[in-house]
Residue, then its C-alpha position, 0 to 999 in steps of 0.5 A: m460732122g455728125s450724121k443726121p438722125n434717121s426717121i425711126s430714131h427721131i420718132g423714137s426719141a419723141v416718146p417719153a421713157g417708160s411709155n407703152i405704145l398700144l397697137s390695135p390688133r388687126r381684125s379680119y373682114n369676117e370679124l368686122e362683118q359680124a360686128l357690123r351685123r350685130a350693130e345693125q341687129l341692135t339698132e333694129r331691135t331698139l327701133v322696134e322697141l321704141l315704135a312699140l312704146q310709142q304705139q302703147q302711149q298713143q293707144a293710151r292717149d286714144s283710150d283716154t280721149t274715148d273715155k272722156s268723150q263717152m263720159q261727156r255724152q253720158l253726162h249730157f244724157m243724164i242732165k236731160q233725163g234729170q230735167r225730164h224725170e227730176k232725177r238727181f246724180a253726182l260727179l266725183l272728181v278723184e285725184l291721187d295725192h302726191y302722184q307726181q312724187i310717186l312718178a318721180q320716185y318710182g318711175a313711169a311704169t310703177a306709177r302707171q300700175i298704181v293708176e290701173l290698180a286704183l282704177a280697178r278698185m274704184t270700179g269695184v266700189i261703184r255700181e253697174c249703172d255708174s260710170i268712171s273715166q280717167q281724166g288725166e295722170g292720177q285723176f278720175l271722174l265718176l258719175i254716180t246716178d240715182v242720188t236721193r240723199i247727200y248721204d249716198v254721195v258721202l258713202v261712195a266717197e268714204k268707200l273710195m278712200q278706204k279702198l285706195a288707202l293702201l295699195n300693196g304689191i307694187c313696191p317693196e314698201q307699202l304705199g299709202i295712197e291718199v286721194s282728194i275728192g271734189i263733189s258736185r250735184f245735179p241740180e244743186d250745183g248747176n244744170e250744165a255739164g261744164l259747170l258741174a265739172e268745174r264745181a267738182a274740180a273746185a271742190m277737189r282743189y279745196a280738199q287738196r288745200r286743206g291737206g288732201n286725203q278728204f272729200s269736199f262739197l261746194r256750198 
């Protein structure tokens, strides 16, 4: 009558030959406490960075909203002044062509730098009496005052395209930035802010449909 296998030999027989059993080394209480403290610090740092990023995004949204409101107020003021003193002005809606592709290829940080640099270069083109505001991702609205001839607006559009044609120093390769510009004029294209903005947007979309990197009027 054979003897029953004891528990140890029974367990050992279930392990395939040549297998290794790895046992985790025991960790002291101090080591566990230090690991927990490091994990808590990492979590806290991550939360702080996330909060800072959310605040930056909110500030950017608030700034964009403020810029748009200021532009709307100035536009209404210019319409009243134009009606009273027969002064002319123009709206230019400028959009960076292929902005979404740039965002996808280089990331949000690089795309934001391109937008900021584009904004700085456009600000250098316009006069102190003119205004500029960011309307959306890669889109800007310019208010050009004291427009006596259509040539005045064409000259501004051409200068904008020249300044934005090449943005260097952001990526390893040179970025050729192209823009589509839609132009509306007061009073030729309307005497209401919404109508002028819509006609500038329609002209900009027409320029994009024609291949971009150009400006357009609606006639």
